[in-house]
N, C-alpha and C positions, 0 to 999 in steps of 0.2 A: 504494500500500500504506500502511496506517495503522500508525503506531508511536507509542506514548505519546500517543494522541489526536490526532496530527497526521499529515498525509500525509508519508510518507518518500519523498524523491526517489529515482529509480532509480539515480542516480549514487552516492547515499549507501549504497544497498543493495550495489552492486558494491564500493564502497570498504570497507564493513564486512566483506563476504565476503573481500575480498583481505587484510584485516587479520586474518583468521581469527576474527572475532567470533562466538562461539557464540550470543550473544543474537540477532544479526541472522539467522544461519542458522536458529535455532529459530523465529523469527517468520515467516520465509519458509515454512518447512516447515509450521508450524501453519496458516497462512493459505491456502497454496496446495495442500497435499496432498489435501484433500477434493475440490477441483475437478479436480485432475490424476487422481485415482483414478477419478472418474466418467467423465472423458474416456477413460482407458485401458480402463475397463470397457465403454464403448460400442464400442470397437474389438475387444477380445478376448472379450467375453461370458463372462469367467471372473474371479471376484473375486480368487482367489489370484494368478493371472498379472498382473492389473492392479496389485495391491498390490506384487508383486515389481518390476514395471516402474517404478513410482513410487519405490520405495525405491532401486533401482539408479540412477535418474536423479538423485536427491539425493546419492547417494554419489559419482557422477561429478562433479557440480557442486562438491562439497566438495574432491575431490582435484585438480581441474584449474582451480580458481577463479583461481589466479595468472595463468593464461594468457588469461583473459577480457579482451576489450577494455573499456576504461572506459565506453564508450557502449552496452554490452550491455543490452538490455531483458530483465530477468530473467523476466518473465512470458512473453514470446515465446520466450525461450530454453528455458524449462522445458516449455512446451507442444510446441514443435518437437522437443525431445529425447524426450518421451513418445511423440509420434506416430511418430518414426523407430524407436523401440524396438518399438512395436506392429507396424510394418511389417516390421521384422527378425524379429520373433517369427513372423509369418505366412510369411516366406521360409523360416525354419528348419523350420516345419511342412511346407511343400511339399517341401523337400529330404528330410526324414525320411520323408514319405509315398512319395516317389519311390524312396528307398533300400529301403523295405520292399517295395514292388512288385517291384523288381529282385531282391531276395533271395528273395522268394516264387517268382518265375519260375525263378530259378536252382535253388532247391531242388527244385522240381517237375521241372524239366528234367533235372537231374543225377540225381535219385532215380529217374526213370523210364527214362532212356536209358543213361547212363554206368555206372550201378551195377546194371543188371538182373541181373548174376550174383550180387549180394548179395540174395538173395530176401527177407530180413527187412526191409531198407530199402525195397525195391521194394513189398513188401506194405504197409508203413506209409504210403508216399506214395499208393498206390492206395486204401487205406482212407480216407485224408483226402479224396481226390478223390471217392470214392464217396459220401461223406456230403453232398456238395453236391447241391442240387436239380438235376434233369436239365438244365434249360435253362442254369443257371449253369455246370454242368460242360461242356456242349457249347460254350458261348461261350468258356470258358477254354481248352479244348482247341484250338479253332480259332485262338485268339489266340496261344497259346504254341507248339503243335506245328505248326500250319500257317502261322504268322507272318502271319495275316490282319489287315487293318486293321478298325477298328470299322465302317466303311462296307461293307467286303466281308462281314463277318459279318452285318450287318444285312440285306444283300441275300440272303445264303445262307439265313438263318433266317426271312426275311420279317417282320422286326421293325424298330423304329426304332433309330437310332444311340444315342439316349438310353437306350433299354432295354438295349442291348448294354453301354453304359458302366456302367449301374446293376448289371447282372449281374457284370461284371468287378470292380467296386468291392466288391460284397458277397462275392464269392468270395474275393478277396484278404483281406478282413477276416476271414472265417471261417478261411482257411488260416493267416493271421498269428496268430490266436488259438490255433490248433492247433500252431503252429510250435514253441513251447518244447519240447514232447515230441519232435517230429520232429528239431529241432536238437540236443537232448540225445542222442538216439539216434545222430545222425551224429557227434557229438563222441566218444561212447563207441566208435564203430566206427573212429575216426581219420580221418574223411572231411573234417573241417573244420579 
């Protein structure tokens, strides 16, 4: 890294950071953040997310710099931190997607079976399901109500497993987008 026209040694960077030198921190930030941003953007494909990850990485560096070993390579440390944050971001998205899927299944299941005596809720759930294209609805019903695997559904409907997966994903997306109304209805009814 260059500082005042000279190469600044990595040890000097760490030392400057540990001494809470704003000048050293700002130089590292100015010189490294554009590359770190491009690196994060390549992982996330979202500029806002990439920017947040880089900002968070620099905040963590500043707050925990006193615990850094003196021989820390700042460049490697920052790139590793950004990469780990990007991977954690994807893990979070997978958990979020999984939770949405489970919530969607639960709301459909609860709405159609347990609360059949509540005709208004049953009608809302049925209306949501009826808006799905026929094949998506069949696939979703087999998955949720018959507890069939993708492979079993594919065999039953004579389609590929990939097609089944696509139908399920699209059905969940549609239902999830319709869920705020359904969920609000369930809250009003005291079911959630």
